[in-house]
C-alpha positions in Angstrom: -43.5 -11.8 15.9 -40.1 -10.3 16.3 -37.8 -13.2 17.1 -34.9 -12.2 19.2 -33.3 -15.6 19.4 -33.5 -18.5 17.0 -36.1 -21.2 17.9 -35.5 -24.9 18.3 -37.8 -25.4 15.3 -35.7 -23.2 13.1 -32.6 -25.1 14.2 -34.2 -28.4 13.3 -35.4 -27.1 10.0 -31.9 -26.7 8.7 -32.7 -30.3 8.3 -30.9 -33.0 10.3 -27.6 -31.2 10.0 -27.3 -31.8 13.7 -29.2 -33.2 16.6 -31.6 -30.7 18.1 -30.9 -32.1 21.6 -28.0 -29.8 22.3 -29.3 -26.7 20.7 -32.4 -25.7 22.6 -32.7 -21.9 23.2 -35.3 -19.6 24.6 -37.4 -17.7 22.1 -38.2 -14.1 22.9 -41.1 -12.6 20.9 -43.1 -9.4 21.3 -45.2 -10.9 24.0 -42.2 -11.9 26.2 -40.1 -8.8 25.4 -42.6 -6.0 25.8 -41.2 -2.6 25.4 -38.4 -3.4 23.0 -37.5 -0.6 20.6 -37.0 -1.4 16.9 -33.3 -0.8 17.5 -33.2 -3.3 20.3 -35.2 -5.8 18.2 -32.7 -5.3 15.3 -29.7 -5.7 17.6 -31.3 -8.7 19.2 -31.6 -10.4 15.8 -28.0 -9.8 14.6 -26.3 -10.6 17.9 -27.0 -14.4 17.7 -25.5 -14.5 14.2 -22.1 -13.8 15.7 -22.6 -15.4 19.1 -21.2 -18.8 18.4 -17.9 -17.6 16.8 -16.1 -17.8 20.2 -17.2 -21.4 20.5 -16.1 -22.3 17.0 -12.7 -20.8 17.7 -12.2 -22.6 21.0 -9.1 -24.7 21.6 -11.0 -28.0 21.3 -13.0 -27.1 18.1 -11.6 -25.2 15.2 -8.1 -24.9 16.6 -7.8 -28.6 17.3 -8.8 -29.7 13.8 -6.9 -26.9 12.0 -3.6 -27.2 14.0 -3.3 -30.5 15.7 -3.9 -32.2 12.3 -0.7 -30.5 11.0 3.0 -30.2 11.6 2.6 -27.2 13.8 1.0 -28.8 16.9 0.9 -32.2 18.6 -0.9 -33.3 21.7 0.2 -36.6 23.3 -1.2 -38.4 26.3 0.5 -36.2 28.9 2.1 -38.4 31.5 0.2 -41.3 30.0 -3.2 -40.1 31.1 -3.9 -36.4 30.7 -5.5 -35.3 27.4 -6.0 -38.9 26.5 -9.7 -38.3 25.5 -10.0 -41.7 24.0 -7.1 -41.0 21.6 -8.9 -38.3 19.5 -5.9 -35.9 19.6 -3.5 -38.7 18.7 -5.8 -39.7 15.8 -6.2 -36.1 14.6 -2.4 -35.7 14.4 -1.9 -39.0 12.7 -4.9 -38.5 10.3 -6.6 -41.6 11.6 -9.7 -39.6 12.9 -13.2 -41.0 12.3 -16.7 -39.7 11.9 -17.3 -40.1 15.6 -14.6 -37.6 16.7 -16.4 -35.3 19.2 -14.3 -32.2 18.1 -15.4 -32.7 14.5 -19.0 -33.2 15.6 -18.9 -30.0 17.8 -17.4 -27.9 15.1 -20.0 -29.1 12.6 -22.8 -28.4 15.1 -21.6 -24.9 15.8 -21.2 -24.0 12.1 -24.6 -25.3 11.1 -26.1 -23.5 14.1 -24.5 -20.3 12.8 -26.1 -20.9 9.5 -29.5 -21.4 11.1 -29.2 -18.3 13.2 -28.2 -16.3 10.1 -31.3 -17.6 8.2 -33.6 -16.6 11.0 -32.1 -13.1 11.1 -32.4 -12.8 7.3 -36.1 -13.6 7.5 -36.9 -11.6 10.7 -34.9 -8.3 10.1 -37.1 -7.1 7.2 -40.0 -6.9 9.6 -38.3 -4.4 11.9 -38.3 -0.7 11.2 -34.8 0.4 12.1 -32.1 2.2 10.2 -29.6 -0.6 10.8 -31.7 -3.3 9.2 -30.1 -3.0 5.7 -26.6 -3.4 7.1 -27.6 -6.1 9.5 -29.2 -8.1 6.7 -26.0 -7.9 4.7 -24.0 -9.0 7.8 -26.3 -12.0 8.4 -26.2 -13.1 4.8 -22.4 -12.6 4.7 -22.0 -14.6 8.0 -24.1 -17.4 6.5 -21.6 -17.4 3.6 -18.7 -17.4 6.0 -20.0 -20.4 8.0 -20.6 -22.2 4.8 -17.1 -21.3 3.7 -15.7 -23.1 6.8 -17.9 -26.1 6.1 -16.6 -26.2 2.6 -13.0 -26.1 3.7 -13.4 -28.6 6.5 -16.1 -31.0 5.3 -16.5 -30.3 1.5 -20.2 -29.2 1.7 -22.3 -26.1 1.9 -26.0 -25.8 2.7 -28.2 -23.5 0.7 -31.5 -22.3 2.1 -33.5 -19.1 2.5 -36.8 -20.3 4.0 -36.4 -21.5 7.6 -38.9 -24.2 6.9 -37.4 -25.5 3.7 -35.0 -28.4 3.1 -31.4 -27.3 2.6 -29.8 -28.0 -0.8 -26.4 -29.5 -0.4 -23.7 -28.3 -2.8 -20.1 -29.6 -3.3 -17.1 -28.8 -5.4 -17.4 -25.9 -7.9 -21.1 -25.3 -7.2 -20.3 -24.8 -3.5 -17.4 -22.5 -4.3 -19.5 -20.4 -6.6 -22.4 -20.1 -4.1 -20.1 -18.8 -1.3 -18.4 -16.4 -3.7 -21.6 -15.0 -5.0 -23.1 -14.5 -1.5 -20.0 -12.6 -0.3 -20.0 -10.5 -3.5 -23.7 -9.7 -3.1 -23.4 -8.3 0.4 -20.2 -6.4 0.0 -21.8 -3.1 -1.2 -24.2 -3.0 1.8 -21.5 -3.5 4.5 -19.9 -0.7 6.5 -16.2 0.0 7.0 -16.3 1.4 10.5 -17.8 -1.2 12.8 -14.6 -2.8 14.0 -13.0 -6.2 13.5 -15.7 -8.1 15.4 -18.3 -7.6 12.7 -18.4 -8.3 9.0 -17.2 -5.3 7.1 -16.2 -4.6 3.5 -12.6 -5.2 4.4 -13.5 -8.5 6.0 -15.4 -9.7 2.9 -12.5 -8.6 0.7 -10.2 -10.7 2.9 -12.5 -13.7 2.8 -12.9 -13.5 -1.0 -9.1 -13.3 -1.4 -8.8 -16.5 0.7 -11.7 -18.2 -1.2 -10.1 -17.5 -4.6 -6.6 -18.6 -3.3 -8.1 -21.9 -2.3 -10.4 -22.3 -5.3 -8.2 -24.9 -7.0 -8.5 -27.1 -3.9 -12.3 -26.7 -3.6 -12.9 -27.5 -7.3 -10.9 -30.7 -7.3 -10.2 -31.8 -3.7 -8.2 -34.9 -4.5 -6.2 -33.7 -7.4 -2.6 -34.9 -7.8 -1.7 -31.3 -8.7 -3.9 -28.3 -8.1 -4.6 -26.0 -11.0 -4.5 -22.4 -9.9 -6.3 -20.4 -12.5 -5.0 -17.0 -13.5 -8.4 -15.4 -13.1 -8.5 -16.6 -9.5 -5.1 -15.3 -8.8 -6.0 -11.9 -10.3 -9.0 -11.8 -7.9 -6.7 -12.5 -5.0 -4.5 -9.6 -5.9 -7.6 -7.4 -6.6 -9.1 -8.0 -3.2 -5.8 -7.7 -1.4 -5.1 -4.4 -3.1 -8.5 -3.1 -2.0 -7.6 -3.8 1.6 -4.0 -2.5 1.4 -5.0 0.6 -0.5 -7.9 1.4 1.7 -5.5 2.9 4.3 -7.8 1.6 7.0 -5.4 -1.1 8.3 -1.9 -1.0 9.5 0.8 -3.6 10.2 1.7 -3.6 13.9 5.1 -2.6 15.0 4.9 -5.0 18.0 4.0 -8.5 16.7 2.6 -9.8 20.0 0.4 -6.7 20.5 -1.8 -8.2 17.7 -2.7 -10.9 20.3 -2.8 -8.8 23.5 -5.9 -8.7 25.6 -6.6 -5.1 24.5 -6.2 -5.9 20.8 -9.8 -4.9 19.7 -8.5 -1.6 18.5 -5.3 -3.0 16.8 -5.3 -1.8 13.2 -3.9 -5.0 11.8 -7.1 -6.9 12.6 -9.5 -6.9 9.7 -11.9 -9.6 10.9 -11.8 -11.2 14.3 -13.8 -13.0 17.0 -14.8 -10.2 19.4 -13.7 -11.5 22.8 -13.8 -8.4 25.0 -14.6 -9.1 28.6 -17.7 -7.1 28.6 -19.0 -9.4 25.8 -18.3 -12.5 27.9 -15.6 -13.8 25.6 -13.9 -17.1 26.5 -10.7 -17.3 24.7 -8.8 -20.3 26.2 -6.0 -20.3 23.7 -3.6 -18.7 26.2 -3.7 -21.5 28.8 -4.0 -24.5 26.5 -0.3 -25.1 25.9 1.3 -24.0 29.2 2.5 -26.1 32.1 0.2 -26.9 34.9 2.7 -25.0 37.1 2.7 -21.8 35.1 0.4 -19.1 36.6 0.1 -16.0 34.5 -1.8 -13.7 36.8 -1.1 -12.8 40.5 -4.8 -12.2 41.0 -5.8 -15.8 40.2 -4.2 -18.7 42.1 -6.3 -21.2 40.1 -5.4 -19.9 36.7 -2.7 -22.2 35.4 -1.8 -24.0 32.2 -3.1 -27.4 31.2 0.0 -29.1 29.6 -1.8 -29.3 26.3 -0.3 -29.2 22.8 3.3 -28.2 21.8 4.9 -27.4 18.5 6.4 -30.4 16.7 10.2 -30.8 16.3 9.6 -30.6 12.6 8.0 -27.2 12.8 10.7 -25.9 15.2 13.4 -27.1 12.8 12.0 -24.7 10.1 12.9 -21.8 12.4 16.3 -23.3 13.4 17.3 -24.0 9.8 16.2 -20.6 8.6 18.3 -18.6 11.0 21.2 -20.9 11.8 23.6 -20.4 13.4 21.6 -17.7 15.2 19.0 -18.6 17.7 15.6 -17.8 16.2 14.6 -15.9 19.4 17.3 -13.3 18.7 16.7 -13.3 15.0 13.0 -12.9 14.6 10.7 -11.0 17.0 7.7 -13.2 16.0 9.4 -16.3 17.6 9.7 -15.0 21.1 9.2 -11.9 23.3 11.0 -11.8 26.6 8.9 -9.9 29.2 10.6 -11.2 32.4 14.3 -10.5 32.9 14.9 -11.8 36.4 17.4 -13.7 38.5 16.6 -17.2 39.6 14.8 -15.9 42.7 13.2 -12.5 42.7 10.4 -10.3 44.0 8.1 -8.5 41.6 5.1 -6.2 41.9 1.9 -7.7 40.5 1.6 -4.9 37.9 5.1 -5.7 36.7 4.6 -9.4 36.2 4.1 -10.3 32.6 4.8 -13.7 31.1 7.1 -14.3 28.2 5.3 -14.7 24.9 5.7 -16.8 21.7 7.5 -20.1 21.6 8.7 -21.1 25.1 11.8 -23.3 25.5 13.9 -24.6 28.4 13.6 -23.7 32.1 10.5 -21.7 32.9 10.2 -19.0 35.5 7.1 -17.6 37.2 5.0 -17.1 40.3 5.8 -19.6 43.0 2.7 -21.3 44.5 2.7 -23.2 47.8 -0.4 -24.8 49.3 -2.7 -23.0 47.0 -1.3 -19.5 47.5 1.4 -17.5 45.8 4.5 -16.8 47.9 4.7 -13.2 48.9 7.7 -11.0 49.8 6.0 -8.0 51.4 3.5 -6.5 49.0 5.2 -8.2 46.1 5.3 -11.8 44.7 8.1 -14.3 44.7 9.1 -15.2 41.1 11.6 -18.0 40.4 12.3 -21.4 38.8 9.2 -23.5 38.4 8.9 -27.2 39.2 6.2 -29.7 38.4 4.5 -29.5 41.8 1.0 -30.0 40.4 2.2 -33.2 38.7 3.5 -34.6 42.0 7.1 -34.1 40.9 8.2 -31.2 43.0 11.9 -31.8 42.3 11.4 -31.9 38.5 11.9 -28.4 36.9 9.4 -27.1 34.4 11.9 -27.4 31.5 10.4 -27.6 28.1 12.4 -29.9 25.7 12.3 -29.9 21.9 11.6 -33.6 21.6 7.9 -34.7 21.7 6.2 -37.7 20.4 3.7 -40.4 21.4 6.3 -42.6 23.3 6.2 -42.7 27.1 9.3 -40.5 27.3 8.1 -38.2 24.5 4.8 -37.5 26.1 5.8 -36.5 29.6 4.9 -33.1 31.0 8.1 -31.3 30.0 8.2 -32.5 26.4 7.7 -30.1 23.5 8.2 -26.4 23.2 5.0 -24.5 24.2 3.2 -21.5 22.7 1.8 -18.5 24.5 0.7 -16.3 21.7 -2.6 -14.8 23.0 -2.2 -12.8 26.2 -4.0 -13.9 29.4 -6.8 -11.5 30.3 -6.2 -9.3 33.3 -10.0 -8.6 33.5 -11.1 -12.2 33.5 -13.3 -13.4 36.3 -11.3 -16.6 36.4 -8.0 -15.7 34.8 -8.1 -18.9 32.8 -11.3 -18.8 30.8 -13.2 -15.7 29.6 -10.1 -14.2 27.9 -10.7 -10.9 26.2 -8.1 -11.0 23.4 -9.9 -11.0 20.0 -9.0 -14.0 17.9 -7.8 -13.1 14.4 -9.7 -14.5 11.4 -8.2 -12.1 8.8 -5.4 -9.7 9.4 -3.3 -7.4 7.3 -0.1 -9.5 7.3 -2.0 -12.5 5.9 -3.3 -10.2 3.1 0.2 -9.3 2.1 1.2 -13.0 2.1 -1.9 -14.0 0.1 -1.0 -11.4 -2.5 2.5 -12.6 -2.6 1.3 -16.2 -3.2 -1.0 -15.1 -6.0 1.8 -13.3 -7.7 4.0 -16.4 -7.6 1.3 -18.8 -8.7 0.1 -16.7 -11.6 3.3 -15.4 -13.2 6.1 -16.5 -11.0 6.5 -12.8 -10.0 9.2 -13.6 -7.4 10.2 -9.9 -7.1 6.7 -8.8 -6.3 6.1 -11.6 -3.9 9.5 -10.9 -2.2 8.5 -7.3 -1.8 5.2 -8.2 0.0 6.9 -10.7 2.3 9.6 -8.2 3.2 7.1 -5.5 3.9 5.6 -7.7 6.6 9.0 -8.7 8.0 10.2 -5.0 8.1 7.1 -3.8 9.9 7.9 -5.4 13.2 10.1 -2.6 14.4 9.2 -2.5 18.2 12.4 -4.5 18.4 14.9 -5.4 15.7 12.9 -6.8 12.8 13.8 -10.1 11.1 16.3 -9.6 8.3 15.0 -9.1 4.8 14.9 -12.1 2.6 16.8 -12.1 -0.7 14.8 -14.6 -2.7 11.3 -16.0 -2.9 9.6 -19.2 -4.0 6.6 -21.2 -2.9 8.5 -23.3 -0.4 9.9 -20.1 1.2 6.5 -18.5 1.2 4.9 -21.5 3.0 7.7 -21.3 5.6 7.1 -17.6 6.0 3.4 -18.2 6.5 4.3 -20.7 9.2 6.5 -18.0 10.9 3.9 -15.2 10.7 0.6 -17.1 11.2 1.6 -20.1 13.5 -1.3 -21.4 15.7 -3.8 -19.0 14.0 -5.8 -21.9 12.5 -4.8 -21.6 8.9 -2.1 -24.3 8.8 -4.2 -27.2 7.6 -5.6 -25.2 4.8 -2.2 -23.9 3.8 -0.6 -27.4 3.8 -3.3 -28.7 1.5 -3.0 -25.8 -0.9 0.8 -26.2 -1.0 0.6 -29.9 -1.6 2.2 -30.8 1.7 -0.6 -32.3 3.7 0.4 -35.8 2.8 4.0 -35.3 3.9 5.5 -37.1 6.9 6.1 -35.3 10.2 6.3 -36.1 13.9 4.2 -39.2 14.5 2.3 -38.8 11.2 3.0 -40.9 8.1 -0.5 -41.1 6.5 -0.4 -40.0 2.9 -4.1 -40.5 1.9 -5.4 -37.5 -0.1 -8.9 -38.3 1.1 -7.9 -37.0 4.5 -7.8 -33.5 2.9 -11.4 -33.1 4.2 -12.8 -34.5 7.4 -15.6 -37.0 7.7 -19.1 -35.7 8.1 -20.0 -36.5 11.7 -21.9 -39.7 12.1 -24.6 -38.0 14.2 -25.4 -35.9 11.1 -25.4 -38.9 8.8 -27.7 -40.7 11.2 -30.0 -37.7 11.5 -30.5 -37.6 7.8 -31.2 -41.3 7.5 -34.9 -40.6 6.8 -33.8 -39.0 3.5 -31.8 -41.7 1.7 -28.9 -40.2 -0.3 -29.4 -36.7 1.1 -26.2 -36.4 3.2 -23.5 -38.6 1.7 -20.3 -39.4 3.7 -17.1 -38.1 2.2 -14.9 -40.8 0.5 -12.5 -42.8 2.7 -14.7 -42.7 5.8 
């Protein structure tokens, strides 16, 4: 039987890592897919291995737990009701989350399903006579390692299994680290370099191995007072980063925000990404998550607005303000803000010319004027002007984003907090809001330079080498005036630089832990418990394993 999609039995056989209730899929075999060529069968087995990546990187799964748990993002009860969700976003930010958090559960389910699909592909592909099988096998095995790498980072466990009917072995700590590392190293020789950022390539594995070695000290001793960064690990970080940089295959983008445009699949800065092209039915929702309910990005879609979700914290904003004072960071660093609309307070604009400002949005917002469900027209064009909170039944209150945001009544209103529009809205989407087609970065070249800089600092305090790498990234953004070169470098400055370059790209929690800052205080967060460095294993998974006492043990502190 040539299985095209993973069966419910195979999902369950990962062994109680999740409830099978939500994971039923159709199984296509030779009988139900008569006429498939070997190539179609091979393609049909590797596609499901990648298929849940868009779900993992949704705004309410991996993004929520990697960003809202940090100093970069906060999501209060908007207006006292919106985004309440039984307090899960408040708890995530304050580090009071529990094992019943649905976003943690969903992320766990998706990652373990990714492992299950990879195992099925690993077992089925060898039965297919197609020239791509060798590469696809390496990709499936590498993706199994990647999903386990995320489980290790988030929940402190990995699952080892080759036979779909076997019971997974659970590894933690150094054993888990060594397993993921060995799997990535094993597949690297069989991977290609030319299949694009949406599939696992040699460059992608080099980037993941660099990241794994950089965080190895954390994974070996999660609750350490001080992490021990071994010189051999830092040498490996430099080695793998060198491979990527010296390959000549990747290039830092002149225009920072083009890395996140809806046509970014061909952007040479992307090394590994979630392929979200419209023809693949992507559903990147990161664009609308932070915007006002009265911001409409696309003239073609009168229902595609923001949702007044998370904003950046005042603490994170202050890192920008302090770094560039007395200059406004918007004029000092093109990564902070890109102005696409230069308009008077009340203008007319052709649909093709309308393009929202990008980056960190502050103050009075301008955009398409919507009345009674339709955009106001001026001939063939569209009226653009000051926005008001019409959809919040406050038609005289301007959409004016303020820096202050917290969990008080005043601090959680619809205008509070500076917002982020980093990923571009899709102009090809069937809804304008969902189904975005901007690929979501997992590893990109700027991060590689910054990882190499950090390894140089941690191994030998090579401040000059680290400074050169950081300034290479800063100097590359030449579409407008790049940020000024830095004159010194240390770990605190490097963490700040990672925050400037990689904000809202779902690396912040991992960074703060590695830099020893995750127990710090920031907006509405005072918890300093090191046990919160990993999340609780979802209670549904613990309950599902109850027939095997001692098999799936909850993380300490939960």
